[in-house]
VEXDO-855496 format. One record per residue (C-alpha): x, y, z; residue in three letters. Coordinates in steps of 0.001 Angstrom, whole numbers, padded with zeros to 6 digits, always signed. Each point is the difference from the previous one (the first is absolute). Layout:
BEGIN
XYZALA
...
//
This chain:
BEGIN
+106102+087764+080374MET
-003243-000199+001959LYS
-002315+002872-000917GLU
-003279+001165+001536GLU
-002161+002760-001473ARG
-002600+001797+002088PHE
-001173+003475+000960SER
+000669+002195+003013ILE
-003249+001931+000042GLY
-000196+001158-003618HIS
+003765-000288-000602LEU
+001196-002798-002305PRO
+002786-001894+001766ALA
+002330-002912-000645VAL
+001881-002041+002597LEU
+003096-001996-000927TYR
+001696-002760+001947GLY
-000720-002777+002457GLU
-001810+000813+003271PRO
+002236+001931+002384SER
-000147+002379+002934ASP
+002120+002509-001967ARG
-001062+002096-002978VAL
+001433+002685-002243TRP
-002431+002643-001235LEU
+000931+000819-003596PHE
-001105+003471-001151ILE
+000474+000710-003709HIS
+000739+003373-001544GLY
-001667+001992-002746LYS
-000834-002127-003057GLN
+000526-003104+002139GLY
-002333-002778+001124TYR
-000263-002518+002808LYS
+001521-002891-001986GLU
+003343+001826-000019GLU
+000400-001499+003449GLY
+000619-003439-001509LEU
+003678+000623-000799ASP
+000568+001163+003562PHE
-001995-002955+001355ALA
+002257-002426-001841GLU
+002897+001331+002072LEU
-001633+000345+003414VAL
-002536-002839+000164CYS
+002729-002693+000137PRO
+001183+001782+003150LYS
-003289-000595+001795GLY
-001898+003158-000906TRP
-003167+000634-001958GLN
-000566+003022-002261VAL
-003272+001950-000060LEU
-000532+002443-002861SER
-002939+002196-001020ILE
-001041+002113-002982ASP
-000048+003718+000765MET
-002601+002290-001645PRO
+000232+000301-003801GLU
+002272-003063-000146HIS
-000358-003702-000647GLY
-003594-001162+000331ARG
-000971+003505+001147ARG
+000719+001683-003317GLN
-003026+001999-001083GLY
-001425+000035+003519GLY
-001324+003073+001798PRO
+002866+000372+002498GLU
+003092+002055-000820LYS
+003649-000463+000978LEU
-000041+002803+002553VAL
+001128-000167+003626PRO
-003389+000707+001556TRP
-001227-003150-001815GLN
+003074-002215+000234VAL
+001110+000630+003588VAL
-003259-001220+001617PRO
+000084-003034-002283GLU
+003526-000885+001107LEU
-000973+000509+003625GLU
-002768-002568-000539ALA
+002480-002396-001610VAL
+002329+000350+002983MET
-002873-000613+002419ALA
-000904-003152-001924CYS
+003622-001154-000004ALA
+000433+000610+003717ARG
-003027-002178+000702SER
+001514-002908-001944ARG
+003798+000171+000263TRP
+002374+000458+002903GLY
+002766+001735-001966GLN
-000642+002496-002791ILE
+002737+001409-002216ALA
-000275+002437-002902LEU
+001339+000027-003555ARG
-001039+003105-001959ALA
+000778+001665-003324ASN
+000086+003709-000867SER
-003191+001807+001026ILE
-001097-003167+001776GLY
+002703+000668+002591ALA
-001286+003527+000646TRP
-003579-001215+000359PHE
+001171-002787+002324ALA
+001928+002384+002241MET
-003115+002173+000248GLN
-002164-003011+000880ALA
+002321-001984+002272PHE
+001752+002683+002073ALA
-001884-001120+003130LYS
+000150-003725-000846THR
+003559-000383-001307PRO
+000966-003233-001745PRO
+002738-002079+001602VAL
+002210+000987-002937ARG
-000346+001716-003378SER
+001612-000219-003426LEU
-000556+003003-002295PHE
+000885+000087-003698VAL
+000206+003471-001607SER
-002238+001471+002709PRO
-001685+003379-000197ILE
+001165+001522+003281LEU
-001107+003641-000242ASP
-003210+000403-001986MET
-000187+003760+000484ALA
+003474+000326-001516GLU
-000992-002214-002942LEU
-003122+002043-000691ILE
+002063+003206+000037ARG
+002373-001623-002484THR
-002841-000999-002310MET
-001477+003484+000236MET
+003366+001306-001188GLY
+000050-002453-002897TRP
-003473+001159-001015ALA
+000666+003707+000598GLY
-002913+000197+002452VAL
-000009+002461+002896THR
-001636-000468+003389GLU
-002502+002712-000806ALA
-000978-001674-003265GLU
-000419-003398+001639LEU
-002044+001403+002877GLU
-002243+001899-002390ALA
-000611-002917-002375ARG
+000030-002876+002488GLY
+001400-002507-002498GLU
+002298+000427-002997ILE
+000852-002722-002512ALA
+003647-000089-001075THR
+001722-000977-003229SER
+001820-002828+001827PHE
-003184-001792+001010GLY
-000440+001123+003598GLU
-002884+002041+001364ILE
+001123+002649+002468LEU
-002499+000414+002828SER
-000242+002779+002550TRP
-001742-002330+002475ARG
+002737-002608-000417TYR
+002673+002655+000460ARG
-001646+001193+003202GLN
-000260-003567+001297TYR
+003693-000569-000665ALA
+000910+003268+001726MET
-002126-000927+003024ASP
+001261-003605+000239HIS
+003819-000081-000214PRO
+001692-003207+001118ILE
+001032+000809+003556THR
-000269-003436+001623ARG
+001180-003350-001316TRP
+001015-002572+002580ASP
+000392-003023-002272SER
+003612-001127-000633PRO
+000340+000808-003691THR
+002287-000720-002935ALA
-000268+002125-003155VAL
+001111-000827-003531LEU
+000406+003214-001997TYR
+000992+000652-003602GLY
+002548+002747-000519GLY
-001889+001140-003131LEU
-003352+000202+001807ASP
-001687+003190-001257ASN
-002781+000009+002595LEU
+001934-000084+003274THR
+003318+001868+000298PRO
+002899-001935+001491CYS
+000247+002632+002737SER
-003573-000799+001046THR
+000744-003728+000152ALA
+003148+000688+002028GLU
-001876+002286+002408ALA
-002693-002654+000503PHE
+002639-002633+000719ALA
+001666+002216+002601VAL
-003224+001098+001674ARG
-001528-003476+000266PHE
+003213-002047+000265HIS
-000746-001802-003271ALA
+002501-001977-002029ASP
+000386+001697-003391LEU
+001346-001861-003044THR
+000580+002057-003155VAL
+000279-001522-003464MET
+001722+002888-001732GLU
-001371-000747-003481ASP
-003367-001218+001289GLY
-003206+001794-000942GLU
-003206+000602+001923HIS
-001458-003065-001713TRP
+002257-003023+000469PHE
-000697-001952-003196HIS
+003154-000806-001990THR
+001677-003395+000503PRO
+002869+001679+001866GLU
-002347+001999+002219GLN
-002158-003038+000747LEU
+003090-001986+000937ASP
+001045+002748+002430VAL
-003543+000005+001434LEU
+000053-003768+000461ARG
+003419-000045+001652ARG
-000939+002936+002255TRP
-003168-001812+001050THR
+001844-003212+000801LEU
+002625+001897+001970THR
-002724+001551+002112ASN
-001589-003388+000592LEU
+003138-001670+001301GLU
-001019+000558+003609GLU
-003180-002040-000478ASP
-000089-003591+001102ASN
-001482-002493-002476PRO
//
């Protein structure tokens, strides 16, 4: 597999595959890193695509850096990545995991990819934050007063983040999209995934015993077969 490492501004990036006019942007999720795109590249590059992947803040080569994984940091970065991609490739598709899908929909609403594949996407961040506030027993008044509250499950609740999510719901997504969702996903309710699929005419595939993180051999096999099914329309 041909591999090129470079930077887009200050963002560490990796490009997989032989030169092509078509590229998939691979956006990892929380605790991910740009090299996760390799498994996907091994499936799509033989079909005449390349795969471009970056490290988001606090991940990969950016661990310990000053930037945080927050939308007001990530969304402009992804907009810059899209601008770079549009200057180099004629067709741009999107493959995104978890929170990476939510960031991507924020960044690419006005520059939609030709198609998108989402795995365990976060589709309603405001809803997720409300859920986590419930887990932590935190009220709106407490969060507003304190600004940030650390939780026992490792997340930091942020009033600014909550307000951003409330002010930026996903209302426009014009990219033809397929979603792979785990029935045991504890971050996005099935009803939310179903509503997204209806609203944006997305194809929704549910693995009933799948989790938010697809990692077991069975789950990874479902992910691989789902990916290949969604690539069947591509010409080698």
